[in-house]
DRENSE-77520 format. One record per residue (C-alpha): chain; residue number from 0; x, y, z. Coordinates in nm, 2 decimals, always signed. Layout:
! residues N
{unit->A, pos->NUM, x->X, y->Y, z->Z}
...
This chain:
! residues 418
{unit->A, pos->0, x->+9.05, y->+36.26, z->+8.05}
{unit->A, pos->1, x->+9.26, y->+36.00, z->+8.25}
{unit->A, pos->2, x->+9.35, y->+36.23, z->+8.55}
{unit->A, pos->3, x->+9.64, y->+36.01, z->+8.68}
{unit->A, pos->4, x->+9.84, y->+36.10, z->+8.36}
{unit->A, pos->5, x->+9.82, y->+36.46, z->+8.46}
{unit->A, pos->6, x->+9.94, y->+36.43, z->+8.82}
{unit->A, pos->7, x->+10.30, y->+36.55, z->+8.74}
{unit->A, pos->8, x->+10.14, y->+36.85, z->+8.58}
{unit->A, pos->9, x->+9.91, y->+36.92, z->+8.86}
{unit->A, pos->10, x->+10.20, y->+36.87, z->+9.11}
{unit->A, pos->11, x->+10.39, y->+37.13, z->+8.92}
{unit->A, pos->12, x->+10.09, y->+37.36, z->+8.91}
{unit->A, pos->13, x->+10.06, y->+37.33, z->+9.31}
{unit->A, pos->14, x->+10.43, y->+37.41, z->+9.35}
{unit->A, pos->15, x->+10.38, y->+37.71, z->+9.12}
{unit->A, pos->16, x->+10.09, y->+37.82, z->+9.33}
{unit->A, pos->17, x->+10.29, y->+37.82, z->+9.65}
{unit->A, pos->18, x->+10.60, y->+37.99, z->+9.52}
{unit->A, pos->19, x->+10.48, y->+38.22, z->+9.24}
{unit->A, pos->20, x->+10.52, y->+38.59, z->+9.37}
{unit->A, pos->21, x->+10.57, y->+38.94, z->+9.21}
{unit->A, pos->22, x->+10.22, y->+38.97, z->+9.04}
{unit->A, pos->23, x->+10.14, y->+38.88, z->+8.68}
{unit->A, pos->24, x->+10.48, y->+38.99, z->+8.55}
{unit->A, pos->25, x->+10.67, y->+38.77, z->+8.81}
{unit->A, pos->26, x->+10.43, y->+38.48, z->+8.74}
{unit->A, pos->27, x->+10.52, y->+38.49, z->+8.38}
{unit->A, pos->28, x->+10.88, y->+38.44, z->+8.46}
{unit->A, pos->29, x->+10.82, y->+38.15, z->+8.68}
{unit->A, pos->30, x->+10.58, y->+38.00, z->+8.43}
{unit->A, pos->31, x->+10.85, y->+38.02, z->+8.16}
{unit->A, pos->32, x->+11.10, y->+37.85, z->+8.39}
{unit->A, pos->33, x->+10.85, y->+37.56, z->+8.50}
{unit->A, pos->34, x->+10.61, y->+37.50, z->+8.22}
{unit->A, pos->35, x->+10.83, y->+37.58, z->+7.92}
{unit->A, pos->36, x->+11.20, y->+37.50, z->+8.01}
{unit->A, pos->37, x->+11.15, y->+37.23, z->+8.28}
{unit->A, pos->38, x->+10.83, y->+37.05, z->+8.18}
{unit->A, pos->39, x->+10.77, y->+37.17, z->+7.82}
{unit->A, pos->40, x->+10.40, y->+37.18, z->+7.85}
{unit->A, pos->41, x->+10.40, y->+37.48, z->+7.61}
{unit->A, pos->42, x->+10.65, y->+37.64, z->+7.40}
{unit->A, pos->43, x->+10.79, y->+38.00, z->+7.46}
{unit->A, pos->44, x->+10.59, y->+38.12, z->+7.17}
{unit->A, pos->45, x->+10.26, y->+37.97, z->+7.30}
{unit->A, pos->46, x->+10.32, y->+38.11, z->+7.65}
{unit->A, pos->47, x->+10.40, y->+38.45, z->+7.50}
{unit->A, pos->48, x->+10.08, y->+38.43, z->+7.29}
{unit->A, pos->49, x->+9.86, y->+38.31, z->+7.58}
{unit->A, pos->50, x->+10.00, y->+38.60, z->+7.80}
{unit->A, pos->51, x->+9.94, y->+38.86, z->+7.53}
{unit->A, pos->52, x->+9.59, y->+38.73, z->+7.47}
{unit->A, pos->53, x->+9.50, y->+38.74, z->+7.83}
{unit->A, pos->54, x->+9.61, y->+39.10, z->+7.85}
{unit->A, pos->55, x->+9.31, y->+39.19, z->+7.63}
{unit->A, pos->56, x->+9.07, y->+39.05, z->+7.89}
{unit->A, pos->57, x->+8.95, y->+39.18, z->+8.21}
{unit->A, pos->58, x->+9.04, y->+38.96, z->+8.51}
{unit->A, pos->59, x->+9.33, y->+38.80, z->+8.65}
{unit->A, pos->60, x->+9.57, y->+38.77, z->+8.36}
{unit->A, pos->61, x->+9.81, y->+38.52, z->+8.52}
{unit->A, pos->62, x->+9.54, y->+38.31, z->+8.64}
{unit->A, pos->63, x->+9.38, y->+38.31, z->+8.28}
{unit->A, pos->64, x->+9.73, y->+38.22, z->+8.13}
{unit->A, pos->65, x->+9.78, y->+37.92, z->+8.36}
{unit->A, pos->66, x->+9.43, y->+37.80, z->+8.29}
{unit->A, pos->67, x->+9.51, y->+37.80, z->+7.93}
{unit->A, pos->68, x->+9.81, y->+37.59, z->+7.99}
{unit->A, pos->69, x->+9.58, y->+37.33, z->+8.16}
{unit->A, pos->70, x->+9.33, y->+37.37, z->+7.87}
{unit->A, pos->71, x->+9.60, y->+37.29, z->+7.61}
{unit->A, pos->72, x->+9.72, y->+36.99, z->+7.79}
{unit->A, pos->73, x->+9.38, y->+36.84, z->+7.90}
{unit->A, pos->74, x->+9.09, y->+37.04, z->+7.78}
{unit->A, pos->75, x->+8.81, y->+37.19, z->+7.99}
{unit->A, pos->76, x->+8.84, y->+36.94, z->+8.29}
{unit->A, pos->77, x->+9.20, y->+37.00, z->+8.33}
{unit->A, pos->78, x->+9.16, y->+37.37, z->+8.29}
{unit->A, pos->79, x->+8.92, y->+37.38, z->+8.58}
{unit->A, pos->80, x->+9.13, y->+37.16, z->+8.80}
{unit->A, pos->81, x->+9.45, y->+37.39, z->+8.71}
{unit->A, pos->82, x->+9.24, y->+37.69, z->+8.81}
{unit->A, pos->83, x->+9.13, y->+37.55, z->+9.15}
{unit->A, pos->84, x->+9.47, y->+37.43, z->+9.24}
{unit->A, pos->85, x->+9.63, y->+37.75, z->+9.16}
{unit->A, pos->86, x->+9.39, y->+37.98, z->+9.36}
{unit->A, pos->87, x->+9.34, y->+37.75, z->+9.64}
{unit->A, pos->88, x->+9.64, y->+37.82, z->+9.86}
{unit->A, pos->89, x->+9.65, y->+38.19, z->+9.83}
{unit->A, pos->90, x->+9.27, y->+38.23, z->+9.89}
{unit->A, pos->91, x->+9.30, y->+37.98, z->+10.20}
{unit->A, pos->92, x->+9.59, y->+38.22, z->+10.33}
{unit->A, pos->93, x->+9.41, y->+38.54, z->+10.26}
{unit->A, pos->94, x->+9.09, y->+38.40, z->+10.41}
{unit->A, pos->95, x->+9.28, y->+38.28, z->+10.72}
{unit->A, pos->96, x->+9.43, y->+38.63, z->+10.77}
{unit->A, pos->97, x->+9.08, y->+38.78, z->+10.79}
{unit->A, pos->98, x->+9.03, y->+38.55, z->+11.09}
{unit->A, pos->99, x->+9.37, y->+38.62, z->+11.24}
{unit->A, pos->100, x->+9.40, y->+38.98, z->+11.18}
{unit->A, pos->101, x->+9.33, y->+39.07, z->+11.54}
{unit->A, pos->102, x->+9.64, y->+38.88, z->+11.63}
{unit->A, pos->103, x->+9.88, y->+39.06, z->+11.41}
{unit->A, pos->104, x->+9.99, y->+39.34, z->+11.62}
{unit->A, pos->105, x->+10.35, y->+39.37, z->+11.50}
{unit->A, pos->106, x->+10.33, y->+39.44, z->+11.12}
{unit->A, pos->107, x->+10.73, y->+39.45, z->+11.11}
{unit->A, pos->108, x->+10.74, y->+39.09, z->+11.25}
{unit->A, pos->109, x->+10.47, y->+38.98, z->+11.01}
{unit->A, pos->110, x->+10.61, y->+39.07, z->+10.68}
{unit->A, pos->111, x->+11.00, y->+39.07, z->+10.76}
{unit->A, pos->112, x->+11.05, y->+38.75, z->+10.60}
{unit->A, pos->113, x->+10.92, y->+38.87, z->+10.27}
{unit->A, pos->114, x->+11.14, y->+39.16, z->+10.24}
{unit->A, pos->115, x->+11.35, y->+39.02, z->+9.96}
{unit->A, pos->116, x->+11.04, y->+38.88, z->+9.76}
{unit->A, pos->117, x->+11.00, y->+39.21, z->+9.56}
{unit->A, pos->118, x->+11.35, y->+39.22, z->+9.42}
{unit->A, pos->119, x->+11.35, y->+38.84, z->+9.36}
{unit->A, pos->120, x->+11.02, y->+38.89, z->+9.15}
{unit->A, pos->121, x->+11.20, y->+39.17, z->+8.95}
{unit->A, pos->122, x->+11.48, y->+38.91, z->+8.88}
{unit->A, pos->123, x->+11.21, y->+38.68, z->+8.74}
{unit->A, pos->124, x->+11.05, y->+38.94, z->+8.53}
{unit->A, pos->125, x->+11.38, y->+39.05, z->+8.39}
{unit->A, pos->126, x->+11.48, y->+38.68, z->+8.32}
{unit->A, pos->127, x->+11.15, y->+38.62, z->+8.13}
{unit->A, pos->128, x->+11.20, y->+38.94, z->+7.92}
{unit->A, pos->129, x->+11.55, y->+38.83, z->+7.83}
{unit->A, pos->130, x->+11.45, y->+38.47, z->+7.74}
{unit->A, pos->131, x->+11.14, y->+38.56, z->+7.53}
{unit->A, pos->132, x->+11.33, y->+38.86, z->+7.36}
{unit->A, pos->133, x->+11.50, y->+38.62, z->+7.11}
{unit->A, pos->134, x->+11.18, y->+38.46, z->+7.02}
{unit->A, pos->135, x->+10.95, y->+38.75, z->+6.96}
{unit->A, pos->136, x->+11.18, y->+39.04, z->+6.86}
{unit->A, pos->137, x->+11.33, y->+38.94, z->+6.52}
{unit->A, pos->138, x->+11.31, y->+39.24, z->+6.28}
{unit->A, pos->139, x->+11.29, y->+39.63, z->+6.28}
{unit->A, pos->140, x->+10.92, y->+39.66, z->+6.34}
{unit->A, pos->141, x->+10.93, y->+39.43, z->+6.65}
{unit->A, pos->142, x->+11.22, y->+39.61, z->+6.79}
{unit->A, pos->143, x->+11.03, y->+39.94, z->+6.75}
{unit->A, pos->144, x->+10.72, y->+39.80, z->+6.91}
{unit->A, pos->145, x->+10.93, y->+39.65, z->+7.20}
{unit->A, pos->146, x->+11.10, y->+39.98, z->+7.27}
{unit->A, pos->147, x->+10.78, y->+40.18, z->+7.25}
{unit->A, pos->148, x->+10.60, y->+39.92, z->+7.48}
{unit->A, pos->149, x->+10.90, y->+39.94, z->+7.73}
{unit->A, pos->150, x->+10.88, y->+40.33, z->+7.74}
{unit->A, pos->151, x->+10.50, y->+40.35, z->+7.76}
{unit->A, pos->152, x->+10.49, y->+40.08, z->+8.03}
{unit->A, pos->153, x->+10.75, y->+40.25, z->+8.24}
{unit->A, pos->154, x->+10.57, y->+40.58, z->+8.22}
{unit->A, pos->155, x->+10.22, y->+40.46, z->+8.26}
{unit->A, pos->156, x->+10.27, y->+40.14, z->+8.46}
{unit->A, pos->157, x->+9.96, y->+40.19, z->+8.70}
{unit->A, pos->158, x->+9.73, y->+40.31, z->+8.43}
{unit->A, pos->159, x->+9.45, y->+40.05, z->+8.39}
{unit->A, pos->160, x->+9.43, y->+40.06, z->+7.99}
{unit->A, pos->161, x->+9.80, y->+40.07, z->+7.91}
{unit->A, pos->162, x->+9.84, y->+39.70, z->+7.86}
{unit->A, pos->163, x->+9.54, y->+39.62, z->+7.65}
{unit->A, pos->164, x->+9.60, y->+39.94, z->+7.45}
{unit->A, pos->165, x->+9.96, y->+39.85, z->+7.39}
{unit->A, pos->166, x->+9.85, y->+39.51, z->+7.29}
{unit->A, pos->167, x->+9.59, y->+39.63, z->+7.03}
{unit->A, pos->168, x->+9.83, y->+39.91, z->+6.89}
{unit->A, pos->169, x->+10.11, y->+39.65, z->+6.83}
{unit->A, pos->170, x->+9.87, y->+39.41, z->+6.65}
{unit->A, pos->171, x->+9.76, y->+39.69, z->+6.42}
{unit->A, pos->172, x->+10.12, y->+39.80, z->+6.35}
{unit->A, pos->173, x->+10.23, y->+39.46, z->+6.21}
{unit->A, pos->174, x->+9.94, y->+39.45, z->+5.99}
{unit->A, pos->175, x->+10.09, y->+39.72, z->+5.76}
{unit->A, pos->176, x->+10.31, y->+39.43, z->+5.63}
{unit->A, pos->177, x->+10.16, y->+39.17, z->+5.40}
{unit->A, pos->178, x->+10.46, y->+38.92, z->+5.43}
{unit->A, pos->179, x->+10.31, y->+38.69, z->+5.68}
{unit->A, pos->180, x->+10.05, y->+38.45, z->+5.57}
{unit->A, pos->181, x->+9.82, y->+38.25, z->+5.79}
{unit->A, pos->182, x->+9.90, y->+37.88, z->+5.84}
{unit->A, pos->183, x->+9.57, y->+37.72, z->+5.67}
{unit->A, pos->184, x->+9.61, y->+37.40, z->+5.88}
{unit->A, pos->185, x->+9.50, y->+37.56, z->+6.19}
{unit->A, pos->186, x->+9.24, y->+37.34, z->+6.33}
{unit->A, pos->187, x->+8.89, y->+37.49, z->+6.41}
{unit->A, pos->188, x->+8.81, y->+37.48, z->+6.78}
{unit->A, pos->189, x->+8.44, y->+37.44, z->+6.91}
{unit->A, pos->190, x->+8.33, y->+37.76, z->+7.08}
{unit->A, pos->191, x->+8.17, y->+37.71, z->+7.41}
{unit->A, pos->192, x->+7.88, y->+37.95, z->+7.39}
{unit->A, pos->193, x->+7.75, y->+37.85, z->+7.72}
{unit->A, pos->194, x->+8.05, y->+38.02, z->+7.90}
{unit->A, pos->195, x->+7.96, y->+38.37, z->+7.78}
{unit->A, pos->196, x->+7.59, y->+38.31, z->+7.83}
{unit->A, pos->197, x->+7.66, y->+38.22, z->+8.20}
{unit->A, pos->198, x->+7.90, y->+38.51, z->+8.24}
{unit->A, pos->199, x->+7.63, y->+38.77, z->+8.13}
{unit->A, pos->200, x->+7.33, y->+38.58, z->+8.32}
{unit->A, pos->201, x->+7.52, y->+38.60, z->+8.63}
{unit->A, pos->202, x->+7.65, y->+38.94, z->+8.57}
{unit->A, pos->203, x->+7.28, y->+39.07, z->+8.52}
{unit->A, pos->204, x->+7.12, y->+38.86, z->+8.79}
{unit->A, pos->205, x->+7.38, y->+38.93, z->+9.06}
{unit->A, pos->206, x->+7.33, y->+39.31, z->+8.99}
{unit->A, pos->207, x->+6.95, y->+39.28, z->+9.00}
{unit->A, pos->208, x->+6.93, y->+39.08, z->+9.32}
{unit->A, pos->209, x->+7.18, y->+39.29, z->+9.49}
{unit->A, pos->210, x->+7.00, y->+39.61, z->+9.44}
{unit->A, pos->211, x->+6.66, y->+39.47, z->+9.51}
{unit->A, pos->212, x->+6.80, y->+39.30, z->+9.84}
{unit->A, pos->213, x->+6.94, y->+39.63, z->+9.96}
{unit->A, pos->214, x->+6.64, y->+39.83, z->+9.86}
{unit->A, pos->215, x->+6.40, y->+39.61, z->+10.03}
{unit->A, pos->216, x->+6.63, y->+39.54, z->+10.32}
{unit->A, pos->217, x->+6.65, y->+39.16, z->+10.29}
{unit->A, pos->218, x->+6.77, y->+39.00, z->+10.62}
{unit->A, pos->219, x->+7.04, y->+38.80, z->+10.46}
{unit->A, pos->220, x->+7.13, y->+39.04, z->+10.17}
{unit->A, pos->221, x->+7.49, y->+39.09, z->+10.26}
{unit->A, pos->222, x->+7.63, y->+38.76, z->+10.09}
{unit->A, pos->223, x->+7.43, y->+38.86, z->+9.79}
{unit->A, pos->224, x->+7.59, y->+39.21, z->+9.80}
{unit->A, pos->225, x->+7.93, y->+39.06, z->+9.83}
{unit->A, pos->226, x->+7.88, y->+38.82, z->+9.53}
{unit->A, pos->227, x->+7.77, y->+39.12, z->+9.31}
{unit->A, pos->228, x->+8.08, y->+39.33, z->+9.43}
{unit->A, pos->229, x->+8.33, y->+39.06, z->+9.38}
{unit->A, pos->230, x->+8.18, y->+38.94, z->+9.04}
{unit->A, pos->231, x->+8.17, y->+39.29, z->+8.91}
{unit->A, pos->232, x->+8.55, y->+39.35, z->+9.00}
{unit->A, pos->233, x->+8.65, y->+39.03, z->+8.83}
{unit->A, pos->234, x->+8.45, y->+39.12, z->+8.54}
{unit->A, pos->235, x->+8.55, y->+39.48, z->+8.47}
{unit->A, pos->236, x->+8.91, y->+39.52, z->+8.61}
{unit->A, pos->237, x->+9.20, y->+39.56, z->+8.35}
{unit->A, pos->238, x->+9.56, y->+39.58, z->+8.48}
{unit->A, pos->239, x->+9.56, y->+39.34, z->+8.75}
{unit->A, pos->240, x->+9.60, y->+39.39, z->+9.13}
{unit->A, pos->241, x->+9.72, y->+39.76, z->+9.09}
{unit->A, pos->242, x->+9.37, y->+39.85, z->+8.96}
{unit->A, pos->243, x->+9.16, y->+39.60, z->+9.17}
{unit->A, pos->244, x->+9.28, y->+39.72, z->+9.50}
{unit->A, pos->245, x->+9.21, y->+40.08, z->+9.46}
{unit->A, pos->246, x->+8.85, y->+39.98, z->+9.34}
{unit->A, pos->247, x->+8.80, y->+39.76, z->+9.64}
{unit->A, pos->248, x->+8.92, y->+40.06, z->+9.87}
{unit->A, pos->249, x->+8.66, y->+40.28, z->+9.71}
{unit->A, pos->250, x->+8.38, y->+40.01, z->+9.75}
{unit->A, pos->251, x->+8.45, y->+39.90, z->+10.11}
{unit->A, pos->252, x->+8.63, y->+40.19, z->+10.28}
{unit->A, pos->253, x->+8.55, y->+40.52, z->+10.10}
{unit->A, pos->254, x->+8.19, y->+40.47, z->+9.99}
{unit->A, pos->255, x->+8.05, y->+40.38, z->+10.33}
{unit->A, pos->256, x->+8.17, y->+40.72, z->+10.46}
{unit->A, pos->257, x->+8.01, y->+40.93, z->+10.18}
{unit->A, pos->258, x->+7.75, y->+41.18, z->+10.26}
{unit->A, pos->259, x->+7.49, y->+40.99, z->+10.05}
{unit->A, pos->260, x->+7.53, y->+40.66, z->+10.22}
{unit->A, pos->261, x->+7.52, y->+40.82, z->+10.57}
{unit->A, pos->262, x->+7.21, y->+41.02, z->+10.49}
{unit->A, pos->263, x->+7.03, y->+40.72, z->+10.36}
{unit->A, pos->264, x->+7.15, y->+40.50, z->+10.65}
{unit->A, pos->265, x->+7.22, y->+40.22, z->+10.39}
{unit->A, pos->266, x->+7.39, y->+39.91, z->+10.57}
{unit->A, pos->267, x->+7.65, y->+39.87, z->+10.30}
{unit->A, pos->268, x->+7.95, y->+39.63, z->+10.30}
{unit->A, pos->269, x->+8.23, y->+39.81, z->+10.48}
{unit->A, pos->270, x->+8.60, y->+39.78, z->+10.62}
{unit->A, pos->271, x->+8.81, y->+40.02, z->+10.81}
{unit->A, pos->272, x->+9.10, y->+40.17, z->+10.65}
{unit->A, pos->273, x->+9.38, y->+39.99, z->+10.86}
{unit->A, pos->274, x->+9.23, y->+39.64, z->+10.81}
{unit->A, pos->275, x->+9.22, y->+39.69, z->+10.44}
{unit->A, pos->276, x->+9.58, y->+39.83, z->+10.39}
{unit->A, pos->277, x->+9.70, y->+39.52, z->+10.60}
{unit->A, pos->278, x->+9.52, y->+39.28, z->+10.37}
{unit->A, pos->279, x->+9.64, y->+39.47, z->+10.05}
{unit->A, pos->280, x->+10.00, y->+39.45, z->+10.18}
{unit->A, pos->281, x->+9.98, y->+39.09, z->+10.26}
{unit->A, pos->282, x->+9.85, y->+38.98, z->+9.94}
{unit->A, pos->283, x->+10.14, y->+39.12, z->+9.76}
{unit->A, pos->284, x->+10.38, y->+38.93, z->+9.99}
{unit->A, pos->285, x->+10.23, y->+38.59, z->+9.97}
{unit->A, pos->286, x->+10.26, y->+38.36, z->+9.67}
{unit->A, pos->287, x->+9.97, y->+38.32, z->+9.43}
{unit->A, pos->288, x->+9.74, y->+38.56, z->+9.25}
{unit->A, pos->289, x->+9.67, y->+38.92, z->+9.37}
{unit->A, pos->290, x->+9.30, y->+38.86, z->+9.31}
{unit->A, pos->291, x->+9.29, y->+38.62, z->+9.62}
{unit->A, pos->292, x->+9.24, y->+38.94, z->+9.81}
{unit->A, pos->293, x->+8.87, y->+38.87, z->+9.74}
{unit->A, pos->294, x->+8.88, y->+38.60, z->+10.00}
{unit->A, pos->295, x->+9.02, y->+38.84, z->+10.25}
{unit->A, pos->296, x->+8.76, y->+39.12, z->+10.18}
{unit->A, pos->297, x->+8.48, y->+38.87, z->+10.17}
{unit->A, pos->298, x->+8.57, y->+38.75, z->+10.52}
{unit->A, pos->299, x->+8.62, y->+39.10, z->+10.65}
{unit->A, pos->300, x->+8.30, y->+39.24, z->+10.54}
{unit->A, pos->301, x->+8.08, y->+38.96, z->+10.69}
{unit->A, pos->302, x->+8.30, y->+38.94, z->+11.00}
{unit->A, pos->303, x->+8.05, y->+39.12, z->+11.23}
{unit->A, pos->304, x->+7.78, y->+38.84, z->+11.16}
{unit->A, pos->305, x->+8.00, y->+38.54, z->+11.32}
{unit->A, pos->306, x->+8.25, y->+38.29, z->+11.21}
{unit->A, pos->307, x->+8.02, y->+38.09, z->+10.99}
{unit->A, pos->308, x->+7.91, y->+38.40, z->+10.79}
{unit->A, pos->309, x->+8.27, y->+38.50, z->+10.77}
{unit->A, pos->310, x->+8.38, y->+38.18, z->+10.64}
{unit->A, pos->311, x->+8.10, y->+38.21, z->+10.38}
{unit->A, pos->312, x->+8.24, y->+38.54, z->+10.30}
{unit->A, pos->313, x->+8.57, y->+38.41, z->+10.22}
{unit->A, pos->314, x->+8.44, y->+38.15, z->+9.99}
{unit->A, pos->315, x->+8.20, y->+38.39, z->+9.81}
{unit->A, pos->316, x->+8.46, y->+38.63, z->+9.76}
{unit->A, pos->317, x->+8.71, y->+38.39, z->+9.61}
{unit->A, pos->318, x->+8.46, y->+38.22, z->+9.38}
{unit->A, pos->319, x->+8.29, y->+38.54, z->+9.26}
{unit->A, pos->320, x->+8.62, y->+38.72, z->+9.18}
{unit->A, pos->321, x->+8.78, y->+38.44, z->+8.98}
{unit->A, pos->322, x->+8.48, y->+38.30, z->+8.81}
{unit->A, pos->323, x->+8.45, y->+38.58, z->+8.55}
{unit->A, pos->324, x->+8.82, y->+38.54, z->+8.46}
{unit->A, pos->325, x->+8.77, y->+38.17, z->+8.39}
{unit->A, pos->326, x->+8.43, y->+38.21, z->+8.19}
{unit->A, pos->327, x->+8.58, y->+38.49, z->+7.97}
{unit->A, pos->328, x->+8.91, y->+38.32, z->+7.88}
{unit->A, pos->329, x->+8.75, y->+37.98, z->+7.81}
{unit->A, pos->330, x->+8.50, y->+38.14, z->+7.58}
{unit->A, pos->331, x->+8.73, y->+38.39, z->+7.40}
{unit->A, pos->332, x->+9.03, y->+38.16, z->+7.35}
{unit->A, pos->333, x->+8.86, y->+37.93, z->+7.09}
{unit->A, pos->334, x->+8.73, y->+38.23, z->+6.92}
{unit->A, pos->335, x->+9.09, y->+38.38, z->+6.92}
{unit->A, pos->336, x->+9.22, y->+38.05, z->+6.78}
{unit->A, pos->337, x->+8.97, y->+38.04, z->+6.51}
{unit->A, pos->338, x->+9.04, y->+38.39, z->+6.40}
{unit->A, pos->339, x->+9.41, y->+38.32, z->+6.36}
{unit->A, pos->340, x->+9.34, y->+38.17, z->+6.02}
{unit->A, pos->341, x->+9.25, y->+38.54, z->+5.90}
{unit->A, pos->342, x->+9.55, y->+38.73, z->+5.78}
{unit->A, pos->343, x->+9.47, y->+39.04, z->+5.99}
{unit->A, pos->344, x->+9.48, y->+38.84, z->+6.32}
{unit->A, pos->345, x->+9.77, y->+38.61, z->+6.22}
{unit->A, pos->346, x->+10.00, y->+38.91, z->+6.13}
{unit->A, pos->347, x->+9.88, y->+39.08, z->+6.46}
{unit->A, pos->348, x->+10.05, y->+38.81, z->+6.66}
{unit->A, pos->349, x->+10.41, y->+38.93, z->+6.57}
{unit->A, pos->350, x->+10.32, y->+39.27, z->+6.71}
{unit->A, pos->351, x->+10.14, y->+39.14, z->+7.02}
{unit->A, pos->352, x->+10.44, y->+38.91, z->+7.11}
{unit->A, pos->353, x->+10.69, y->+39.19, z->+7.08}
{unit->A, pos->354, x->+10.46, y->+39.41, z->+7.29}
{unit->A, pos->355, x->+10.45, y->+39.16, z->+7.56}
{unit->A, pos->356, x->+10.83, y->+39.16, z->+7.57}
{unit->A, pos->357, x->+10.82, y->+39.54, z->+7.60}
{unit->A, pos->358, x->+10.57, y->+39.54, z->+7.88}
{unit->A, pos->359, x->+10.79, y->+39.29, z->+8.08}
{unit->A, pos->360, x->+11.10, y->+39.51, z->+8.02}
{unit->A, pos->361, x->+10.91, y->+39.83, z->+8.11}
{unit->A, pos->362, x->+10.78, y->+39.65, z->+8.43}
{unit->A, pos->363, x->+11.13, y->+39.56, z->+8.52}
{unit->A, pos->364, x->+11.25, y->+39.91, z->+8.48}
{unit->A, pos->365, x->+10.95, y->+40.06, z->+8.68}
{unit->A, pos->366, x->+10.98, y->+39.82, z->+8.96}
{unit->A, pos->367, x->+11.36, y->+39.88, z->+9.00}
{unit->A, pos->368, x->+11.30, y->+40.25, z->+9.01}
{unit->A, pos->369, x->+10.99, y->+40.22, z->+9.24}
{unit->A, pos->370, x->+11.13, y->+39.96, z->+9.48}
{unit->A, pos->371, x->+11.48, y->+40.04, z->+9.57}
{unit->A, pos->372, x->+11.66, y->+40.30, z->+9.33}
{unit->A, pos->373, x->+11.61, y->+40.56, z->+9.61}
{unit->A, pos->374, x->+11.76, y->+40.34, z->+9.86}
{unit->A, pos->375, x->+12.07, y->+40.29, z->+9.64}
{unit->A, pos->376, x->+12.12, y->+40.67, z->+9.58}
{unit->A, pos->377, x->+12.10, y->+40.71, z->+9.95}
{unit->A, pos->378, x->+12.36, y->+40.43, z->+10.00}
{unit->A, pos->379, x->+12.11, y->+40.24, z->+10.23}
{unit->A, pos->380, x->+12.22, y->+39.87, z->+10.31}
{unit->A, pos->381, x->+11.88, y->+39.73, z->+10.21}
{unit->A, pos->382, x->+11.90, y->+39.88, z->+9.86}
{unit->A, pos->383, x->+12.23, y->+39.72, z->+9.81}
{unit->A, pos->384, x->+12.09, y->+39.39, z->+9.92}
{unit->A, pos->385, x->+11.79, y->+39.43, z->+9.69}
{unit->A, pos->386, x->+12.01, y->+39.47, z->+9.39}
{unit->A, pos->387, x->+12.23, y->+39.17, z->+9.48}
{unit->A, pos->388, x->+11.90, y->+38.96, z->+9.50}
{unit->A, pos->389, x->+11.79, y->+39.07, z->+9.16}
{unit->A, pos->390, x->+12.12, y->+38.99, z->+9.00}
{unit->A, pos->391, x->+12.16, y->+38.66, z->+9.17}
{unit->A, pos->392, x->+11.80, y->+38.55, z->+9.09}
{unit->A, pos->393, x->+11.87, y->+38.63, z->+8.72}
{unit->A, pos->394, x->+12.19, y->+38.43, z->+8.71}
{unit->A, pos->395, x->+12.05, y->+38.14, z->+8.90}
{unit->A, pos->396, x->+11.76, y->+38.12, z->+8.64}
{unit->A, pos->397, x->+12.00, y->+38.16, z->+8.36}
{unit->A, pos->398, x->+12.20, y->+37.87, z->+8.48}
{unit->A, pos->399, x->+11.89, y->+37.63, z->+8.45}
{unit->A, pos->400, x->+12.01, y->+37.42, z->+8.73}
{unit->A, pos->401, x->+11.81, y->+37.57, z->+9.02}
{unit->A, pos->402, x->+11.44, y->+37.51, z->+9.04}
{unit->A, pos->403, x->+11.23, y->+37.82, z->+9.08}
{unit->A, pos->404, x->+11.07, y->+37.70, z->+9.43}
{unit->A, pos->405, x->+11.43, y->+37.67, z->+9.58}
{unit->A, pos->406, x->+11.51, y->+38.03, z->+9.47}
{unit->A, pos->407, x->+11.18, y->+38.16, z->+9.65}
{unit->A, pos->408, x->+11.28, y->+37.95, z->+9.96}
{unit->A, pos->409, x->+11.61, y->+38.09, z->+9.96}
{unit->A, pos->410, x->+11.50, y->+38.46, z->+9.95}
{unit->A, pos->411, x->+11.26, y->+38.38, z->+10.24}
{unit->A, pos->412, x->+11.54, y->+38.24, z->+10.45}
{unit->A, pos->413, x->+11.75, y->+38.53, z->+10.37}
{unit->A, pos->414, x->+11.48, y->+38.77, z->+10.47}
{unit->A, pos->415, x->+11.45, y->+38.59, z->+10.80}
{unit->A, pos->416, x->+11.81, y->+38.59, z->+10.86}
{unit->A, pos->417, x->+11.90, y->+38.95, z->+10.75}
C-alpha cells in the first residue's frame, strides 16, 4: 500500500473524527455526507450494507463501519490506520478529562457550548434516513419492513437486542421471495482466521489472568483487571453506548458497594457515582465514538495509583475496548462477503437494507420525543431552538453545498452565543 495516495482519505477520516457527533446513527449521516456524496469512497448501497452488517456484531458499530470503508479502499493496513485516526481524538479528550475532572466545578459552563449538538445530530440522522430511503426501499416488502423497524426501534430504542433482532428478522422476511439471484461474479475474499483466534485467545487469557491476579492478590493486578473488564465490554456489548454505559456503571460504581465485595474486602476497580455520570455526559457531547469512554474509566479507576498509572489506565482502557470490534469485523466481513454468493444470504440483503432505514427513522422519532418534545409542549424557548436546528441541519445537508464540519462548528458557536 502506498500511503501517500490515501492521505486525502485519511484527512477526511480525521475531520470526521473531530466533528462526528450523535452516536452511531448520527455518525451514519455524516459518513453518508463525507464518504459517499463528497468523496465517493463507497456507494450508498455499500454504506447501508456495511452498517447493517456491523449491527449484527457486538462492539462499536460506527467504528466498525468506518473501519470497513478503510478496508475497502486499502485493505488491512489502511483499515488499521483508519481505526486509529478515528478513535484517537475522542480517546485523548476523554483520557484528558479523567485528569482534569477535579477542575470542572461548573458543569453548566462545561457543557453549555454543546447544547445544540443533540438536535444537530437528529438532523443528520433524519437526512441519512431520507437519502437511503430511495436506494433501499423499492417494493412492498421493503416498505413493510421499514415501517415495522421504525415502530419497533421507536418503542424499544434502548433494548440491547433490538437492532440485531430487526436485522435478522428482515433478512429472513425477504427470503420468502425467490426472485433475486446471487451475482455469481462476486470475488472470493481470503478469510483472516488469525483475527478470530486472537480474539478468543485474548478473551480467555484476560479472564484467567484477571481472576488469578485478584484471588492471589498480585501487587500490580489492577491494569490486568482493567484490560479484562474493557475487553469484555467490547466483546459482548450489542446496542452501542446506551448499553455499554449502564454495564460500566454496574461494574465500577454498583458492584464495589455490594455486600459480597465488602464482606470479602476485595480491592476491585471502582469509581464514585458523580465522576462516572460526569464522564458519561461528556462522552455524548464530544465528537467521536461513545466507546471512547473506555479511556476515561480506565484513567479514573487507576487514578489513585499516581499519574503514570492513570495514563496507563487511559491507554489500556482505550485499546482493550476497541480491539474486539476490530478483530470481529475484520474476520467476519470476508466471511459475509463470501456467503453473499448463496441465495439465502444474497436475498437477505434487501431486507437488511430496509431495516437499516427503519432503524434510522425510528431513532429520529425517538430522539425527537426524548430530547425536546416536552419542551415544545411547554412552549419553552430551548425546545423551539432545538426544532429550528434540526430543520436547518436537514436543509443544509440537502443543499450539498455546506461541508458537515462547518455545520458542526456553526452549532457549537450557536450554543456558545445563545
